[in-house]
NUFI-851340 format. One record per residue (C-alpha): x, y, z. Coordinates in steps of 0.02 Angstrom, whole numbers. Each point is the difference from the previous one (the first is absolute). Layout:
ATOM       c1       c2       c3
ATOM        X        Y        Z
...
//
This chain:
ATOM       c1       c2       c3
ATOM      414    -1046     5252
ATOM      154       -8      128
ATOM       82     -171        9
ATOM       26     -106      135
ATOM      182      -39       43
ATOM       38     -195      -34
ATOM      116      -89      116
ATOM       25     -170      -81
ATOM      149      -92        0
ATOM       80     -164       51
ATOM      114      -14      169
ATOM      147      -88       -8
ATOM       -3     -163       94
ATOM      157     -106       69
ATOM      -46     -172       59
ATOM       76     -164       32
ATOM       11     -105     -149
ATOM      -65     -164       25
ATOM      -97     -109     -116
ATOM     -215        3       -4
ATOM      -60     -183       13
ATOM      -75      -67     -160
ATOM       49      160      -85
ATOM      196      -20      -36
ATOM       24      194       29
ATOM       54       93      139
ATOM     -102      119       88
ATOM      111      138      -41
ATOM       18      -64     -181
ATOM     -193       13       -8
ATOM        1      186       61
ATOM      140       41     -123
ATOM     -100      -80     -133
ATOM     -154       94       51
ATOM      107      181       -1
ATOM       61      -36     -159
ATOM     -175      -14      -78
ATOM      -54      146       91
ATOM      132      107      -82
ATOM      -37      -86     -152
ATOM     -181       50        5
ATOM      -67     -169       -3
ATOM      -95       13      167
ATOM     -109     -164      -17
ATOM      167      -90       14
ATOM       64      105      139
ATOM     -158      -37      104
ATOM       25     -179      -40
ATOM      180      -14       53
ATOM      -54      106      168
ATOM     -146     -130       10
ATOM      125     -139       19
ATOM      113       88      100
ATOM     -134       25      132
ATOM      -40     -179        7
ATOM      146      -19      116
ATOM        9      171       54
ATOM     -166       64       51
ATOM       67      109      138
ATOM      102       98     -107
ATOM      -61      195      -27
ATOM      138       23     -126
ATOM      -82     -137     -124
ATOM     -182       64       34
ATOM       66      179      -33
ATOM       75      -57     -169
ATOM     -158     -100      -48
ATOM      -88      158       42
ATOM      104      112     -124
ATOM      -25     -114     -121
ATOM     -184      -15       14
ATOM      -13      188       -2
ATOM       89        2     -162
ATOM     -105     -111      -77
ATOM     -158       91       54
ATOM      -62     -119      136
ATOM      -13      131      127
ATOM     -112     -105      121
ATOM      127     -133        6
ATOM      129      115       14
ATOM      -70       89      147
ATOM      -29     -180       80
ATOM      198      -33      -16
ATOM       64      164       66
ATOM     -114      -27      139
ATOM       75     -152       31
ATOM      169       76      -18
ATOM      -50      135      118
ATOM      -58     -126      141
ATOM      151     -120       -9
ATOM      135      139       -3
ATOM      102       39      147
ATOM       92      138     -100
ATOM      -93      174       15
ATOM       70       51     -169
ATOM      -70     -150      -78
ATOM     -164       18       71
ATOM      -20      176      -35
ATOM       41      -32     -183
ATOM     -142     -140        8
ATOM     -118      113       70
ATOM       42      138     -122
ATOM      -18     -135     -147
ATOM     -173      -56       88
ATOM      -64      198      -13
ATOM       54       -5     -182
ATOM     -100     -178      -30
ATOM     -157       67       86
ATOM        9      164     -105
ATOM        7     -103     -159
ATOM     -146     -103       55
ATOM      -94      157       38
ATOM       46       82     -163
ATOM      -72     -133      -93
ATOM     -174        7       89
ATOM      -30      183      -25
ATOM      -93      -41     -177
ATOM     -104     -122      104
ATOM      -32       45      173
ATOM       55      176       75
ATOM      -35      -56      169
ATOM      118     -131        4
ATOM      134       73     -106
ATOM       -6      144      147
ATOM       18     -142      132
ATOM      149      -68      -91
ATOM       79      172       -8
ATOM      -36        2      190
ATOM       80     -171       35
ATOM      160       58     -113
ATOM       32      155      100
ATOM      -11     -106      166
ATOM      144     -111      -75
ATOM      120      153      -50
ATOM      -27       66      176
ATOM       58     -161       74
ATOM      139        5     -119
ATOM       42      171       55
ATOM       -7      -47      175
ATOM      127     -144      -32
ATOM      120      113      -98
ATOM      -32      184       30
ATOM      130       32     -138
ATOM     -117      -89     -130
ATOM      -46      168      -78
ATOM      -92      -77     -144
ATOM     -145      -65      126
ATOM      -25      165       48
ATOM      -20       68     -183
ATOM     -114     -149      -34
ATOM     -109       45      132
ATOM      -19      175      -66
ATOM      -45      -72     -173
ATOM     -120     -131       61
ATOM      -94      130       80
ATOM      -14      110     -155
ATOM      -55     -150      -91
ATOM     -137      -29      151
ATOM      -45      183      -40
ATOM      -37      -39     -173
ATOM      -98     -153       33
ATOM     -112      104      119
ATOM      -20      135     -113
ATOM      -75     -136     -133
ATOM      -95      -69      132
ATOM      -65      175       28
ATOM      -35       17     -190
ATOM     -101     -174        3
ATOM     -107       54      126
ATOM      -46      160      -71
ATOM      -24      -86     -174
ATOM     -111     -125      105
ATOM     -110      150       63
ATOM      -12       70     -176
ATOM      -51     -162      -79
ATOM     -137      -26      142
ATOM      -67      172      -26
ATOM       -7      -33     -190
ATOM      -87     -172       16
ATOM     -127       69      103
ATOM      -20      153     -122
ATOM      -25     -129     -145
ATOM     -110     -118      101
ATOM     -128      151       38
ATOM       -2       47     -181
ATOM      -35     -171      -55
ATOM     -136      -11      129
ATOM      -78      152      -51
ATOM        8      -52     -187
ATOM      -79     -150       44
ATOM     -135       65       89
ATOM      -41      131     -131
ATOM        4     -146     -135
ATOM     -109     -103       99
ATOM     -133      140        8
ATOM       10       12     -184
ATOM      -24     -173      -23
ATOM     -152       -6       97
ATOM      -75      153      -99
ATOM       50      -86     -162
ATOM     -116     -157       50
ATOM     -144      102       65
ATOM       -2       81     -170
ATOM       17     -158      -97
ATOM     -151      -69      101
ATOM     -101      157      -28
ATOM       35       -4     -192
ATOM      -63     -186        5
ATOM     -155       62       58
ATOM      -40      181      -52
ATOM      132       -9     -149
ATOM      104      153      -59
ATOM     -111      148       72
ATOM       94      175        0
ATOM       33      -14      183
ATOM       71     -173      -19
ATOM      116       73     -157
ATOM       53      166      111
ATOM       48     -124      156
ATOM      105     -115     -122
ATOM       88      175      -59
ATOM       35       55      184
ATOM       63     -183       50
ATOM      122       -7     -156
ATOM       79      173       48
ATOM        5      -77      184
ATOM       77     -153      -54
ATOM      140      106     -109
ATOM       33       98      153
ATOM       29     -153      113
ATOM      116      -70     -140
ATOM       97      164       -6
ATOM       39      -12      193
ATOM       52     -177      -12
ATOM      118       31     -156
ATOM       72      155      100
ATOM       38     -152      142
ATOM       61     -114     -138
ATOM      128      133      -54
ATOM       59       33      165
ATOM       27     -184       35
ATOM       95      -27     -155
ATOM      115      151       43
ATOM       24      -80      177
ATOM       53     -163     -108
ATOM      122       92      -95
ATOM       89       79      153
ATOM       13     -170       66
ATOM       34     -149     -115
ATOM       -6     -129      150
ATOM     -188       70       40
ATOM     -137     -123      -16
ATOM     -111       52     -150
ATOM     -152     -111       38
ATOM      -99      138       61
ATOM       36      118     -141
ATOM      -38     -154     -125
ATOM     -184      -14       95
ATOM      -25      201       -5
ATOM       45        0     -182
ATOM     -123     -136      -26
ATOM     -128       94       56
ATOM       29      149      -93
ATOM      -27     -117     -144
ATOM     -167      -65       47
ATOM      -62      171       58
ATOM       47       64     -171
ATOM     -116     -125      -71
ATOM     -126       24      114
ATOM        0      177      -53
ATOM       -4      -33     -196
ATOM     -138     -123       29
ATOM     -115      128      100
ATOM       29      118     -143
ATOM      -65     -128     -115
ATOM     -157      -21      130
ATOM       76     -182       22
ATOM      -44      -10      197
ATOM        8     -184       20
ATOM      168      -29      -72
ATOM       66      165       82
ATOM      -67      -73      156
ATOM      128     -150      -29
ATOM      126      128      -32
ATOM      -27       82      167
ATOM      -15     -153      108
ATOM      171      -58      -89
ATOM       78      177       57
ATOM      -51      -31      172
ATOM       69     -171       -5
ATOM      169       57      -40
ATOM        5      148      117
ATOM      -33     -109      149
ATOM      134     -109      -49
ATOM      115      148      -23
ATOM      -58       39      177
ATOM       35     -167       63
ATOM      167      -17      -80
ATOM       47      183       96
ATOM      -52      -75      160
ATOM       99     -150      -44
ATOM      159       89      -41
ATOM      -17      107      160
ATOM      -18     -171      123
ATOM      155      -58      -92
ATOM      113      139       41
ATOM      -26      151     -112
ATOM     -123       93      129
ATOM      -31        9      172
ATOM       86     -167       49
ATOM      159       49      -98
ATOM        6      171      106
ATOM      -30     -101      164
ATOM      145     -117      -48
ATOM      114      159      -39
ATOM      -51       70      163
ATOM       61     -156       98
ATOM      153        6      -94
ATOM       42      174        5
ATOM      -40       18      188
ATOM       94     -152       42
ATOM      170       50      -57
ATOM      130       12      120
ATOM      193       12       13
ATOM       99     -122      123
ATOM      131      140        7
ATOM      137     -153       -4
ATOM      -88     -132      100
ATOM       12       71      164
ATOM      -81     -155       66
ATOM      147     -106      -45
ATOM      123       26      144
ATOM       71     -164       20
ATOM      175       -9       86
ATOM      125     -106     -120
ATOM        2     -115      142
ATOM     -177      -63      -16
ATOM       13      -58     -183
ATOM     -143     -123        8
ATOM     -133      127       54
ATOM       70      108     -125
ATOM      -32     -136     -132
ATOM     -180      -19       54
ATOM      -28      198      -13
ATOM       80       22     -164
ATOM     -115     -149      -74
ATOM     -141      100       64
ATOM       32      147      -88
ATOM      -77     -100     -171
ATOM     -166       19       85
ATOM       12      199       32
ATOM     -176       65      -17
ATOM      -62      172        5
ATOM      -22       -9      172
ATOM      179      -34       40
ATOM       64      152      -70
ATOM       27      125      137
ATOM       19      188      -59
ATOM     -116       98     -104
ATOM       65      -11     -184
ATOM      -48      178       -7
ATOM      155       35       99
ATOM      104      -53     -142
ATOM      -78      128      -99
ATOM       55      148      125
ATOM      166      -85       24
ATOM       28       -7     -196
ATOM      -62      173      -11
ATOM      130       65      127
ATOM      133     -104      -78
ATOM      -39       43     -179
ATOM      144      134      -39
ATOM      129      -99       74
ATOM      -39     -177      -73
ATOM      106      -44     -154
ATOM      -36     -156     -119
ATOM      128     -142       38
ATOM       63     -117     -138
ATOM       28     -173       20
ATOM      155      -33       89
ATOM      125     -151       -2
ATOM       39     -110      128
ATOM      147       48      121
ATOM      113     -145       29
ATOM        8      -77      188
ATOM      184       41       57
ATOM       17     -166       71
ATOM      -18     -196      -64
ATOM     -148     -105       81
//
């Protein structure tokens, strides 16, 4: 899969050197200490130094930016996003603000990437947030070409997520159909087995009153053949369930176990009927009915837990609600309105499916049109800023 361009690095910071009360270290000294730790790959120490510096310089966008860079490097993407957001809000320099927005995009994307295995909907929403940040960065610095490239890459990721959602939806539909067919087969076998049990009880009562007359013997033989046919049908279902279990190791095997047990009871029932032991055979049939009913109950329980109709409905909601913000078009705050901008950015954390404006299928169409032109970009290093801060 193409990689997102990462634009994380420290910014140089020039400040007046004065001691921080209670620490005996200057602000510049703490920042330098943090930078040295960062460059040495000791990101926890770097964050600690920047935090100390921020106690007396909480309005410095540069220290917030550097803290965000260290948090990003240590894999704390949520914390990094918060730090870059503060850097962007507090900055009066469009260049630093653009880089903060860009890194906000990287942080949001990394969070979304981690969600793909757990929640495709939230992963898609996170990708949409990252596109918004990249577009904000591009507006502030049109020369930041990496933003445009990352937008294309994230759209490709969103396409893959949408494809996976569609696959899951299709799988849920197939599961629902399969579950319904299995339930119908179990119900049919239960009906046949209960009918055979009823016949057996009548024959047993007739034998008690009249003995083994030729007619009774003939009916027992017919019932034995009927019982074997029911066993064969149940055994065929058991093999089918075992096959499904092998194709999906995570699939619950409770239904298969009950059906397998029913086959054993039916086999015993047929054997006892051959021996004209109708009373014991009836007990076997009764146990078979019990196992089959428990199999049906487990089947219906699995469906209600998400392997059948409910799961399909969940996937329908997930697939139909996927949208692409297309770069946060609703975030058009001016740079002079920083407080309002901060509130809007914080609100992004509560993005829901209803907040996403454009149909995600538009992404697929755009992706298809641009497919021949798109190239896989590799991670690039940070380009140093031309001036000291």
